[in-house]
N, CA, C and O atoms as a DFTB+ gen file, in Angstrom:
552 C
 N C O
     1  1      85.416     -58.775       8.586
     2  2      86.616     -58.345       9.064
     3  2      86.883     -59.172      10.405
     4  3      87.332     -58.641      11.421
     5  1      86.632     -60.225      10.324
     6  2      87.175     -61.240      11.101
     7  2      88.419     -61.801      11.057
     8  3      89.140     -61.580      10.084
     9  1      88.828     -62.574      12.067
    10  2      90.151     -63.240      12.045
    11  2      89.599     -64.799      12.317
    12  3      89.321     -65.314      13.400
    13  1      89.547     -65.268      11.227
    14  2      88.547     -66.496      10.893
    15  2      89.348     -67.601      11.637
    16  3      88.720     -68.624      11.908
    17  1      90.988     -67.507      12.095
    18  2      91.605     -68.260      13.046
    19  2      91.058     -68.455      14.516
    20  3      91.539     -69.232      15.341
    21  1      89.896     -67.562      14.721
    22  2      89.703     -67.191      15.990
    23  2      88.188     -67.872      16.145
    24  3      87.706     -68.085      17.257
    25  1      87.668     -68.108      15.215
    26  2      86.472     -68.467      15.184
    27  2      85.710     -69.552      14.256
    28  3      85.227     -69.127      13.207
    29  1      85.576     -70.869      14.555
    30  2      85.001     -71.974      13.607
    31  2      83.512     -71.511      13.158
    32  3      83.124     -71.723      12.009
    33  1      82.750     -70.908      14.064
    34  2      81.421     -70.485      13.246
    35  2      81.843     -69.485      12.124
    36  3      81.559     -69.680      10.942
    37  1      82.568     -68.359      12.590
    38  2      82.929     -67.673      11.239
    39  2      83.638     -67.922      10.165
    40  3      83.535     -67.261       9.131
    41  1      84.622     -69.154      10.361
    42  2      85.157     -69.641       9.256
    43  2      84.028     -70.608       8.323
    44  3      84.064     -70.763       7.103
    45  1      83.180     -71.107       9.146
    46  2      81.938     -72.138       8.435
    47  2      81.157     -71.237       7.862
    48  3      80.951     -71.593       6.702
    49  1      80.589     -70.177       8.128
    50  2      79.885     -69.043       7.325
    51  2      80.461     -68.757       6.261
    52  3      79.900     -69.065       5.209
    53  1      81.924     -67.995       6.227
    54  2      82.503     -67.666       5.245
    55  2      82.694     -68.805       4.101
    56  3      82.670     -68.490       2.911
    57  1      82.902     -70.264       4.567
    58  2      82.994     -71.207       3.532
    59  2      81.621     -71.321       3.074
    60  3      81.487     -71.396       1.853
    61  1      80.431     -71.353       3.883
    62  2      79.070     -71.663       3.391
    63  2      78.529     -70.534       2.404
    64  3      77.438     -70.644       1.845
    65  1      79.417     -69.387       2.225
    66  2      78.463     -68.116       1.819
    67  2      79.397     -67.988       0.434
    68  3      78.969     -67.290      -0.485
    69  1      80.607     -68.639       0.312
    70  2      81.411     -68.284      -0.966
    71  2      80.806     -69.378      -1.920
    72  3      80.368     -70.481      -1.592
    73  1      80.878     -68.846      -3.121
    74  2      80.698     -69.609      -4.356
    75  2      81.963     -69.131      -5.314
    76  3      82.247     -70.038      -6.096
    77  1      82.725     -68.068      -5.459
    78  2      83.900     -68.184      -6.320
    79  2      85.136     -68.064      -5.372
    80  3      85.187     -67.236      -4.462
    81  1      86.173     -68.997      -5.673
    82  2      87.252     -68.936      -4.997
    83  2      88.363     -68.988      -6.031
    84  3      88.546     -69.851      -6.890
    85  1      89.335     -67.477      -5.683
    86  2      90.472     -67.655      -6.730
    87  2      91.461     -68.317      -5.777
    88  3      91.624     -68.148      -4.568
    89  1      92.107     -69.155      -6.689
    90  2      93.321     -69.646      -6.258
    91  2      94.929     -69.230      -6.811
    92  3      95.581     -69.715      -7.736
    93  1      95.240     -68.222      -5.922
    94  2      96.675     -67.832      -6.200
    95  2      97.707     -68.618      -6.309
    96  3      97.509     -69.419      -5.396
    97  1      98.648     -68.912      -6.805
    98  2      99.520     -70.045      -7.218
    99  2      99.197     -71.176      -7.511
   100  3      99.836     -72.170      -7.167
   101  1      98.157     -71.191      -8.189
   102  2      97.495     -72.806      -8.642
   103  2      98.377     -73.266      -9.494
   104  3      98.625     -72.633     -10.520
   105  1      98.903     -74.276      -9.245
   106  2      99.765     -75.218     -10.500
   107  2      99.206     -75.982     -11.313
   108  3      98.078     -76.431     -11.107
   109  1      99.957     -76.269     -12.442
   110  2      99.082     -76.983     -13.510
   111  2      99.606     -78.287     -13.077
   112  3      99.095     -79.159     -13.780
   113  1     100.360     -78.746     -12.268
   114  2     100.949     -79.983     -11.705
   115  2     100.320     -80.901     -10.936
   116  3     100.189     -80.720      -9.725
   117  1      99.866     -81.979     -11.556
   118  2      98.768     -82.836     -10.483
   119  2      99.106     -83.207      -9.348
   120  3      98.204     -83.590      -8.604
   121  1     100.403     -83.213      -8.891
   122  2     101.140     -83.811      -7.620
   123  2     101.041     -82.702      -6.573
   124  3     100.993     -82.982      -5.375
   125  1     101.008     -81.360      -7.049
   126  2     101.268     -80.229      -6.357
   127  2      99.764     -79.943      -5.420
   128  3      98.600     -79.930      -5.819
   129  1     100.322     -79.729      -4.052
   130  2      99.003     -79.282      -3.139
   131  2      97.984     -78.439      -3.958
   132  3      96.832     -78.803      -4.195
   133  1      98.564     -77.228      -4.376
   134  2      97.563     -76.217      -5.098
   135  2      96.578     -76.918      -5.994
   136  3      95.365     -76.712      -6.043
   137  1      97.192     -77.663      -6.603
   138  2      96.284     -78.180      -8.055
   139  2      95.383     -79.296      -6.994
   140  3      94.156     -79.322      -7.083
   141  1      96.162     -80.252      -5.938
   142  2      94.800     -80.895      -5.450
   143  2      93.638     -80.450      -4.796
   144  3      92.484     -80.830      -4.993
   145  1      94.093     -79.519      -3.913
   146  2      93.101     -78.607      -3.103
   147  2      92.177     -77.866      -4.145
   148  3      90.955     -77.805      -4.014
   149  1      92.718     -77.438      -4.953
   150  2      91.730     -76.618      -6.238
   151  2      90.420     -77.401      -6.769
   152  3      89.251     -77.062      -6.956
   153  1      91.305     -78.862      -6.962
   154  2      90.387     -79.841      -7.458
   155  2      89.263     -80.431      -6.399
   156  3      88.179     -80.899      -6.747
   157  1      89.677     -80.328      -5.198
   158  2      88.727     -80.673      -3.987
   159  2      87.565     -79.450      -4.004
   160  3      86.360     -79.637      -3.837
   161  1      88.183     -78.225      -4.234
   162  2      87.189     -77.199      -4.122
   163  2      86.082     -77.166      -5.087
   164  3      84.951     -76.739      -4.859
   165  1      86.599     -77.745      -6.382
   166  2      85.933     -77.824      -7.500
   167  2      84.747     -79.025      -6.990
   168  3      83.526     -78.885      -7.055
   169  1      85.186     -79.727      -6.687
   170  2      84.234     -81.092      -6.352
   171  2      83.386     -80.898      -5.433
   172  3      82.404     -81.640      -5.420
   173  1      83.510     -79.918      -4.470
   174  2      82.465     -79.743      -3.376
   175  2      81.441     -78.859      -3.865
   176  3      80.413     -78.715      -3.203
   177  1      81.655     -78.093      -5.239
   178  2      80.539     -77.096      -5.831
   179  2      81.183     -75.795      -6.189
   180  3      80.494     -75.054      -6.889
   181  1      82.642     -75.276      -5.765
   182  2      82.736     -73.930      -5.654
   183  2      83.358     -73.866      -7.036
   184  3      84.062     -74.766      -7.494
   185  1      83.001     -72.553      -7.775
   186  2      83.946     -72.030      -8.830
   187  2      85.332     -71.496      -8.853
   188  3      85.734     -70.415      -8.423
   189  1      85.951     -72.401      -9.400
   190  2      87.650     -72.176      -8.648
   191  2      88.381     -71.198     -10.351
   192  3      88.304     -71.653     -11.492
   193  1      88.768     -70.374     -10.106
   194  2      89.702     -69.906     -11.032
   195  2      91.269     -69.834     -10.474
   196  3      91.692     -69.329      -9.435
   197  1      91.921     -70.472     -11.464
   198  2      93.301     -70.446     -11.319
   199  2      94.107     -68.866     -11.662
   200  3      94.045     -68.239     -12.720
   201  1      94.795     -68.519     -10.504
   202  2      95.725     -67.157     -10.762
   203  2      97.155     -67.574     -10.812
   204  3      97.809     -67.727      -9.780
   205  1      97.682     -67.775     -12.096
   206  2      99.145     -68.259     -12.377
   207  2      99.640     -67.577     -13.555
   208  3      99.382     -67.963     -14.695
   209  1     100.506     -66.341     -13.221
   210  2     100.781     -65.732     -14.828
   211  2     101.679     -66.535     -15.361
   212  3     102.009     -66.005     -16.422
   213  1     102.376     -67.723     -15.185
   214  2     103.151     -68.473     -15.950
   215  2     102.391     -69.660     -16.504
   216  3     103.068     -70.414     -17.203
   217  1     101.134     -69.971     -16.332
   218  2     100.931     -71.000     -16.898
   219  2      99.361     -70.256     -17.774
   220  3      98.518     -69.433     -17.416
   221  1      99.567     -71.027     -18.977
   222  2      97.988     -70.542     -19.844
   223  2      96.612     -71.124     -19.356
   224  3      95.591     -70.485     -19.103
   225  1      96.788     -72.306     -19.291
   226  2      95.838     -72.830     -18.775
   227  2      95.680     -74.274     -17.946
   228  3      96.524     -75.096     -18.304
   229  1      94.890     -74.678     -17.050
   230  2      94.963     -75.760     -16.193
   231  2      93.620     -76.722     -16.501
   232  3      92.467     -76.339     -16.302
   233  1      93.867     -77.615     -16.855
   234  2      92.992     -78.826     -17.426
   235  2      91.782     -78.168     -17.961
   236  3      90.662     -78.231     -17.454
   237  1      92.234     -77.300     -19.424
   238  2      91.459     -76.924     -20.140
   239  2      90.597     -75.364     -19.504
   240  3      89.616     -74.800     -19.988
   241  1      91.129     -75.123     -18.697
   242  2      90.354     -73.596     -18.085
   243  2      91.232     -72.698     -18.002
   244  3      92.292     -73.041     -17.478
   245  1      91.116     -71.446     -18.422
   246  2      92.169     -70.363     -18.525
   247  2      92.531     -70.432     -17.221
   248  3      91.898     -70.944     -16.297
   249  1      94.166     -69.591     -17.183
   250  2      94.750     -69.407     -15.909
   251  2      94.808     -67.849     -16.250
   252  3      94.892     -67.363     -17.378
   253  1      94.741     -67.145     -14.985
   254  2      94.347     -65.872     -15.368
   255  2      95.856     -65.128     -14.416
   256  3      96.461     -65.587     -13.447
   257  1      96.035     -64.041     -15.075
   258  2      97.677     -63.539     -14.325
   259  2      97.366     -62.458     -13.186
   260  3      98.248     -61.852     -12.579
   261  1      96.104     -62.313     -12.996
   262  2      96.045     -61.557     -11.675
   263  2      94.658     -61.650     -11.368
   264  3      93.845     -62.021     -12.214
   265  1      94.274     -61.272      -9.971
   266  2      92.710     -61.199      -9.464
   267  2      92.116     -60.348     -10.541
   268  3      91.269     -60.855     -11.276
   269  1      92.468     -59.138     -10.700
   270  2      91.751     -58.297     -11.483
   271  2      91.228     -58.788     -13.017
   272  3      90.321     -58.254     -13.657
   273  1      92.101     -60.029     -13.462
   274  2      91.613     -60.399     -14.790
   275  2      90.311     -61.127     -14.829
   276  3      89.570     -61.126     -15.812
   277  1      90.038     -61.836     -13.551
   278  2      88.839     -63.089     -13.301
   279  2      87.459     -62.350     -13.623
   280  3      87.109     -61.395     -12.929
   281  1      86.725     -62.785     -14.631
   282  2      85.895     -62.135     -15.070
   283  2      84.361     -62.130     -13.654
   284  3      83.259     -61.798     -14.093
   285  1      84.419     -62.349     -12.736
   286  2      83.186     -62.205     -11.609
   287  2      83.904     -61.772     -10.398
   288  3      85.126     -61.672     -10.283
   289  1      82.932     -61.509      -9.436
   290  2      83.355     -61.274      -7.983
   291  2      83.947     -62.267      -7.392
   292  3      83.479     -63.392      -7.568
   293  1      84.950     -62.115      -6.670
   294  2      85.788     -63.382      -5.919
   295  2      85.175     -63.382      -4.256
   296  3      85.179     -62.340      -3.602
   297  1      84.831     -64.252      -3.881
   298  2      84.675     -64.304      -2.472
   299  2      85.708     -64.973      -1.758
   300  3      85.627     -64.731      -0.553
   301  1      86.666     -65.739      -2.068
   302  2      87.531     -66.133      -1.412
   303  2      88.822     -66.365      -2.047
   304  3      89.063     -67.411      -2.649
   305  1      89.652     -65.415      -1.925
   306  2      91.290     -65.407      -2.568
   307  2      92.177     -66.605      -1.359
   308  3      92.480     -66.417      -0.180
   309  1      92.360     -67.625      -2.105
   310  2      93.028     -68.649      -1.376
   311  2      94.551     -68.727      -2.001
   312  3      94.797     -68.971      -3.182
   313  1      95.262     -68.538      -1.247
   314  2      96.954     -68.130      -1.361
   315  2      97.903     -69.256      -1.385
   316  3      98.148     -69.787      -0.302
   317  1      98.510     -69.732      -2.507
   318  2      99.722     -70.766      -2.464
   319  2     100.819     -70.017      -2.640
   320  3     101.734     -70.551      -3.268
   321  1     100.957     -69.033      -2.293
   322  2     102.305     -67.991      -2.468
   323  2     103.118     -67.990      -1.181
   324  3     102.480     -68.428      -0.224
   325  1     104.377     -67.604      -0.912
   326  2     105.265     -67.829       0.062
   327  2     104.930     -66.345       0.777
   328  3     104.602     -65.296       0.222
   329  1     105.106     -66.594       2.030
   330  2     104.709     -65.269       3.064
   331  2     104.944     -63.845       2.352
   332  3     104.143     -62.921       2.204
   333  1     106.089     -63.936       2.017
   334  2     106.558     -62.459       1.485
   335  2     105.634     -62.068       0.244
   336  3     105.461     -60.858       0.100
   337  1     105.154     -62.728      -0.468
   338  2     104.110     -62.060      -1.335
   339  2     102.552     -61.942      -0.861
   340  3     101.652     -61.765      -1.682
   341  1     102.355     -62.042       0.345
   342  2     101.035     -62.140       0.764
   343  2     100.308     -60.532       0.828
   344  3      99.156     -60.288       0.468
   345  1     101.211     -59.611       1.333
   346  2     100.934     -58.196       1.486
   347  2     100.478     -57.669       0.042
   348  3      99.425     -57.036      -0.039
   349  1     101.224     -57.909      -1.058
   350  2     100.762     -57.426      -2.435
   351  2      99.302     -58.412      -2.791
   352  3      98.289     -57.908      -3.276
   353  1      99.414     -59.708      -2.488
   354  2      97.906     -60.393      -2.764
   355  2      96.905     -59.753      -2.008
   356  3      95.832     -59.666      -2.606
   357  1      96.937     -59.213      -0.712
   358  2      95.868     -58.494      -0.004
   359  2      95.341     -57.278      -0.640
   360  3      94.176     -57.039      -0.958
   361  1      96.636     -56.382      -0.803
   362  2      96.504     -55.151      -1.705
   363  2      95.587     -55.622      -3.233
   364  3      94.653     -54.890      -3.560
   365  1      95.842     -56.571      -3.904
   366  2      95.048     -56.975      -5.213
   367  2      93.650     -57.280      -4.643
   368  3      92.613     -56.816      -5.117
   369  1      93.723     -58.147      -3.524
   370  2      92.286     -58.683      -3.227
   371  2      91.516     -57.434      -2.624
   372  3      90.286     -57.485      -2.621
   373  1      92.063     -56.481      -2.189
   374  2      91.149     -55.028      -1.550
   375  2      90.709     -54.420      -2.570
   376  3      89.554     -53.999      -2.635
   377  1      91.700     -54.275      -3.634
   378  2      91.215     -53.672      -5.008
   379  2      89.859     -54.382      -5.720
   380  3      88.931     -53.737      -6.207
   381  1      89.957     -55.952      -5.669
   382  2      88.695     -56.284      -6.144
   383  2      87.622     -56.814      -5.655
   384  3      86.772     -57.566      -6.132
   385  1      87.826     -56.137      -4.240
   386  2      86.663     -56.172      -3.559
   387  2      86.187     -57.730      -2.778
   388  3      85.130     -57.939      -2.182
   389  1      87.216     -58.606      -2.982
   390  2      87.262     -59.795      -2.537
   391  2      86.798     -59.746      -0.808
   392  3      87.344     -58.937      -0.058
   393  1      85.773     -60.678      -0.328
   394  2      85.500     -60.703       0.761
   395  2      86.408     -61.495       1.870
   396  3      86.416     -61.248       3.076
   397  1      87.088     -62.390       1.271
   398  2      88.128     -63.069       2.319
   399  2      89.240     -63.526       1.737
   400  3      89.141     -64.181       0.700
   401  1      90.739     -63.199       2.426
   402  2      91.830     -63.912       2.042
   403  2      92.016     -64.963       2.874
   404  3      91.811     -64.810       4.078
   405  1      92.434     -66.189       2.362
   406  2      92.507     -67.405       2.996
   407  2      93.954     -67.763       2.577
   408  3      94.200     -68.131       1.429
   409  1      95.086     -67.626       3.711
   410  2      96.424     -68.231       3.205
   411  2      96.545     -69.556       3.637
   412  3      95.973     -69.887       4.675
   413  1      97.195     -70.352       3.008
   414  2      97.322     -71.935       3.595
   415  2      98.274     -72.019       4.276
   416  3      98.924     -71.022       4.590
   417  1      98.615     -73.379       4.711
   418  2      99.446     -73.634       5.495
   419  2     100.910     -73.345       5.520
   420  3     101.561     -73.895       4.632
   421  1     101.437     -72.722       6.215
   422  2     102.966     -72.093       6.187
   423  2     103.181     -70.419       5.722
   424  3     104.184     -69.707       5.682
   425  1     101.625     -70.154       5.373
   426  2     101.474     -68.732       4.871
   427  2     101.176     -67.684       5.875
   428  3     100.016     -67.622       6.281
   429  1     102.118     -66.793       6.367
   430  2     101.832     -65.998       7.650
   431  2     102.636     -64.528       7.049
   432  3     103.759     -64.386       6.565
   433  1     101.598     -63.601       7.299
   434  2     102.324     -62.238       7.665
   435  2     101.159     -61.313       8.248
   436  3     100.208     -60.858       7.612
   437  1     101.426     -61.154       9.488
   438  2     100.755     -60.286      10.496
   439  2     100.199     -59.023      10.071
   440  3      99.126     -58.555      10.453
   441  1     101.110     -58.441       9.147
   442  2     100.787     -57.043       8.732
   443  2      99.542     -57.198       7.706
   444  3      98.464     -56.617       7.583
   445  1     100.121     -58.132       7.105
   446  2      98.977     -58.740       5.518
   447  2      97.687     -58.691       6.246
   448  3      96.708     -58.056       5.855
   449  1      97.736     -59.309       7.190
   450  2      96.594     -59.982       7.881
   451  2      95.536     -58.535       8.481
   452  3      94.323     -58.445       8.296
   453  1      96.384     -57.554       9.192
   454  2      95.645     -56.685       9.629
   455  2      95.067     -55.522       8.738
   456  3      94.064     -54.862       9.005
   457  1      95.941     -55.377       7.540
   458  2      95.813     -54.912       6.568
   459  2      94.365     -55.188       5.943
   460  3      93.594     -54.244       5.773
   461  1      94.048     -56.364       5.640
   462  2      93.098     -57.063       5.035
   463  2      91.902     -56.822       6.246
   464  3      90.751     -56.626       5.857
   465  1      92.141     -56.836       7.461
   466  2      91.039     -56.697       8.261
   467  2      90.538     -55.063       8.698
   468  3      89.480     -54.664       9.185
   469  1      91.580     -54.455       8.363
   470  2      91.103     -52.882       8.177
   471  2      90.429     -52.652       6.887
   472  3      89.768     -51.623       6.751
   473  1      90.531     -53.517       5.912
   474  2      89.927     -53.051       4.670
   475  2      88.519     -53.605       4.794
   476  3      87.848     -53.504       3.766
   477  1      87.906     -54.197       5.894
   478  2      86.653     -55.258       5.775
   479  2      86.724     -56.815       5.652
   480  3      85.724     -57.517       5.803
   481  1      87.896     -57.286       5.385
   482  2      87.760     -58.442       4.734
   483  2      87.960     -59.410       5.598
   484  3      88.737     -58.962       6.441
   485  1      87.543     -61.022       5.964
   486  2      87.694     -62.022       6.824
   487  2      88.984     -62.435       6.372
   488  3      89.318     -62.305       5.195
   489  1      89.727     -62.927       7.252
   490  2      91.020     -63.463       6.932
   491  2      91.469     -64.805       7.860
   492  3      91.332     -64.955       9.074
   493  1      91.986     -65.622       6.974
   494  2      92.287     -67.143       7.677
   495  2      93.808     -67.087       7.265
   496  3      94.124     -66.451       6.260
   497  1      94.604     -67.637       7.902
   498  2      96.123     -67.868       7.939
   499  2      96.864     -68.665       8.234
   500  3      96.972     -68.611       9.459
   501  1      97.601     -69.568       7.756
   502  2      98.120     -70.733       8.372
   503  2      97.108     -71.616       8.428
   504  3      96.923     -72.261       9.460
   505  1      96.193     -71.791       7.165
   506  2      95.009     -73.208       7.444
   507  2      95.034     -73.643       6.051
   508  3      95.433     -72.974       5.098
   509  1      94.575     -74.815       6.028
   510  2      94.505     -75.250       5.169
   511  2      92.690     -75.334       4.637
   512  3      91.811     -75.946       5.243
   513  1      92.519     -74.525       3.348
   514  2      91.112     -74.700       3.328
   515  2      90.153     -75.887       3.230
   516  3      88.955     -75.958       3.503
   517  1      91.117     -76.910       2.707
   518  2      90.240     -78.230       2.455
   519  2      90.207     -78.833       3.913
   520  3      89.166     -79.340       4.332
   521  1      91.093     -78.790       4.509
   522  2      91.027     -79.464       5.979
   523  2      90.065     -78.792       6.644
   524  3      89.312     -79.482       7.331
   525  1      89.874     -77.504       6.617
   526  2      88.774     -76.644       7.116
   527  2      87.413     -76.889       6.665
   528  3      86.455     -77.014       7.428
   529  1      87.366     -76.950       5.452
   530  2      86.216     -77.140       4.689
   531  2      85.435     -78.718       5.048
   532  3      84.217     -78.883       4.971
   533  1      86.315     -79.676       5.401
   534  2      86.283     -81.095       5.338
   535  2      85.370     -81.113       6.952
   536  3      84.331     -81.662       7.319
   537  1      86.474     -80.126       7.682
   538  2      86.047     -80.515       9.043
   539  2      84.801     -79.749       9.661
   540  3      84.183     -80.131      10.654
   541  1      84.509     -78.522       8.862
   542  2      83.444     -77.725       9.314
   543  2      82.017     -77.945       8.408
   544  3      80.936     -77.741       8.959
   545  1      82.070     -78.304       7.217
   546  2      81.057     -78.698       6.358
   547  2      80.655     -80.104       5.801
   548  3      79.756     -80.279       4.979
   549  1      81.445     -81.095       6.358
   550  2      81.132     -82.466       5.818
   551  2      80.367     -83.281       7.066
   552  3      79.992     -84.442       6.906
């Protein structure tokens, strides 16, 4: 229940403790930002689950239609969807017991942030997980 935007230390801890990241809005197109960042997260050791109901698989890995369909507990829900979708994604993240909601650059919804914080989750908003990881853990 920490606003990670306000604490590099808390952000570093969240990234260090995470093992499983669900990437909501993961594209199957290699030129898209979500694809490239998910590849980076895999390369640095995270288990990454694509969440995109319009795609069956990405690079041979199944793409899941929802957070609920992912077969193991989720540490970070990394969001590549427009801000107006964030509240529903937070609701789903709460239902599956995710620890962190991480909204990428340009994705901001203060009510969704408060909802996640009230549910006991850590939240990063309008921040790139790749940039923060490279800055804090490399």
